[in-house]
Each structure stands twice: as structure tokens, then as C-alpha cells.
C-alpha positions, 0 to 999 in steps of 0.5 A: 214108777216088787212082789210079795216079800219072800217068806223063807226058803222051805219051798224052792219052787215057791221061792223061785216064783216069788223071786221072778215076780220081784220088780228089779227096781225095788228090794225088800218092798211089797208091790203096791197095786194102788201105786202101780195103778197111779203110775200106769194111769200117769203114763197112759194119759201122757201118751194120749196127750202127746199122740193127740197133739201130734195128730192122733186126736181123740173125740172132743179133744179129750187128749188135751188134759193128758199133760197132767200125768207128769204132775202125778209122776212128780208126786209119786216120785217124791213119795217113793224116793223121798221115802227111801231117804227118810227111811235111812234117816230114821233108822241110821240118822244118816244118808248113804250119799254114794249109794243113793246117787249110784242107785239113781244113776243106774236107774236113770242114765242107761235108758236115758243116754240111749235115747239121747244118743238116738236123738243126736245121732239119728236126727231123721227120727226126731219129732222136730228138727230143732233140739236143745244143745247136747250139753243141756241133756248131759247135765240135766238142765234142758228144762231151763230156757226151754221153748216148745216145738223142739225135739225131746222137749218132754225130758224137761220133767226128768231134768227137774227130778234130777235137780231135785234129787241132787239136793234132796238128801242134803236138805233132808239131812239139814232138816232132820236136825230141827223139827220146826224147820222140817215142818216149816219147809214144805209150807215155805216152798208152797208159799214161795211158789205162789209168790214167784208164779204171781210175780212172773205172771205179772211180768208176762202180759200178752197185750190182750189182758192175759199172760203170754203163753210162750212166756208162761212156758219159758218162765213158769211151766218148765223151770224147776223153781216153779214146779216143786209143789208135787215133788215136795207134797210127795216127800211130805207124805212120806215124812208123815208116814214115817215120823207121824204114824198117828197123822198118817193113820188119820189121813189114810183113814179119811181116804174114802172122803178124800177121793171125790175132793181129790178128783175135784181139785184136779178137775178144777185145775184143768178147767182153770187152764181150759181157756183161750186166755191164760190168766194170772190166777191160772198161772198162780193156782193151777199147778198147786191145785193139781198137785194137791189133788194128786197128793190126795189121790196117792193117799187114796191109793195106799189107804186100807180103807179103799180097794186100790191097795189090794186089787191088782188091775190087770196090766197096771203092774206091767205099765208101771214097770215100763213107764220110764222107758215108754216116756223116754221113747214115745215121741220117737215112736209117734214121729215114725208112725206118723210117717208110716200113716202118711206113706199108706194114706191112713188118717191119723184119727182113724181107729186103725191109726189110733190102735197102731200108735198106742200099740207101737208106743208100748211095744217100743217102750217095753223093748227099751225096758227089757233091753237096757233098763231092766239089766241095769236095774239088776246090776244096781241091786248087785253093786249098790244094794 
């Protein structure tokens, strides 16, 4: 999406400094610079993508690849949240369901509901006039039956995570009873996803030898059942780390040789879709290739064999902390800045406009974080520790 753990209370000043550095989303966990960097990278490329398609385009349309940041968020989320649940299972052979759901609610709902309220009470601020029904946002099914060109459509990824984590504790508890089932489940989900995407793609011809793009969005890109790969890969990595220490050691030891293939897999996935014709092959393989690449990047980010886990990139920790609030609010900001640029006859592709939009997105996201998200994170740590 913590700072070095506190080591004693002999020096009150040192202790106070350490406390202030702790990210309120986590307790008893050291901050991981590599994961901060990945989360920061994810939000940056997503913002570049959405600002680009709304008119703040980069040279050569480089922004068009930024959608891939959502898949990186998914892998990170699966690894971190799956890891929390698996740690409970390993230590106590059970999951505290009430605690888990309470922490998830306090983490997600406050800032999310504020943005939902803005979208439905102030329609003039929407990036598009049309929006999915309110009830879909309230029960997190807005990704089902979603079509592009509607306001707050980027909340589709939040719905997938909500649905996934609603079921994940139960699934992990069941799988913990059988080693064979636990090993088979990720492969079954992966192969099932390939098969399902293939079947759906064959049912969505566009009349010119390819797959209908609107059909692809409606049935493959947005729905939960075809987007589980990155989340499952993240959980699988967390399971290996906790239950197969020797495998994890080997995997992280190979990180220097995984970095280039990881980037190549992501690049290959992006290249497959960078065409005027959407093919069945792309529908089947693009998303899992990118998910594999992102999972390998995560291994590289936490491996002691590479510097990412030790080097604090300036600004990465801050961007990682405010990423959720930025993601929620950024399209509202984009729409407002577009109106401002039009009012003052400022070209959206001018350097000043590009600087303005990027600055405004992160300032607004940080304001939402400090005003809403962060206080509830502190509350979560008090009432659902």
C-alpha cells in the first residue's frame, strides 16, 4: 500500500521518534523499502495512465501502459494481506474473523465512503455524467456489468479486492487442513482462469477477426472471476515465505536473475495488447503474464540479494502511504483541473498543465489521507489491535 521496530524504552526521545515514524497501517512490522517502492510505482503509473487518457498525454502516448499498475497493486495486496492471515494460521491454527473484517473495514471504508458521497451528492464534479447505481458501490459489486465511460469506474479494482478478502479467510482455513489441497488450489485457479478467459473470448467476436473490446471489458477485464491471478500469486508467495522457508530462501536468492525476466514478462504482456486488434491469445495470456512478472518483481523487491529492500528511495514511503487516497480521488481532481485549464485556455499537454495535474492529484490525495484515512487507521490500531 512501519518504521523500524521499537527496541526498548531506555531513551524516551528515541522511542518517540520511532513511534512517529510508524505507518499507522501496520504494527510490529518493519517498513520494507522495496514494497514501498513498488506501491509508489503502482500509483504513479496509474495516475499517469488516467491523466493521459483524459487529455494530459505524454509524448508517444507512453501513458497508455499505466493501467498495469492495478495488477501490481493486486500482487502486493495478496502478499501483504494474505501474509497477515497466514501468520495467524501458522501461530494459532485459527483466524480471528471479527478482528480481520473490522480492520479491513476501518482501513477501506472511511475514505471510500467519503468519495462515494462526493460522487453522488456533487455530480458536477464527476469525470462522466453517468455512474453505476449507488447500491453497487455500497456492497462492492461495481465491477460486475461495468462498462467504460462511467464515473468512479476505477473502483472496480476495489470491488475485486473486497470480494476476494471476504472469502479468503474461509478458503485459507479450509486449505490449511490439507497440504495437497493447499498446493493444488493456486494451480487450479490459474488454469481455470486461462480456460474461462478462452471460452469467453471465443464468445465475443467483433466481426473483423478479433475480440470485441467492449465485450472484453464487460466479461473479462473487470469481473472478479477472470482477475484472480495476481491476488492468488501474492497469497502464494506469502504462503511460501511462511510455510516453506527453504523454498523462499531459494526464490529470493535467485532474485538477481529474476529481475530481467520479470520486466520482460510485463513488457511482453503489454506488447500483446498494444494492437488495434484484440486477439483471443491476448485475452487468455496477457493478464497472467503480467501477474507472473509482477509477482517476480515483488520477490526482487524483498530479496536481500538486491538493494531494493535496503535503499529508501526519497518520497517512495510517502507515496506508498497516500496511494489508496490518491487512487480514490484522482479522477475527481483530473476533471476539476481540466475545467480549470479550459477556463484559462491552457493546453492539457503543456508542461505547466502536466505539472499542475500531477501536483494537484497528490496534494488532494494527501489531504484525504491526513483528514480521513489516517485518523481511522489510528482508530483501527486501538480498537482492533
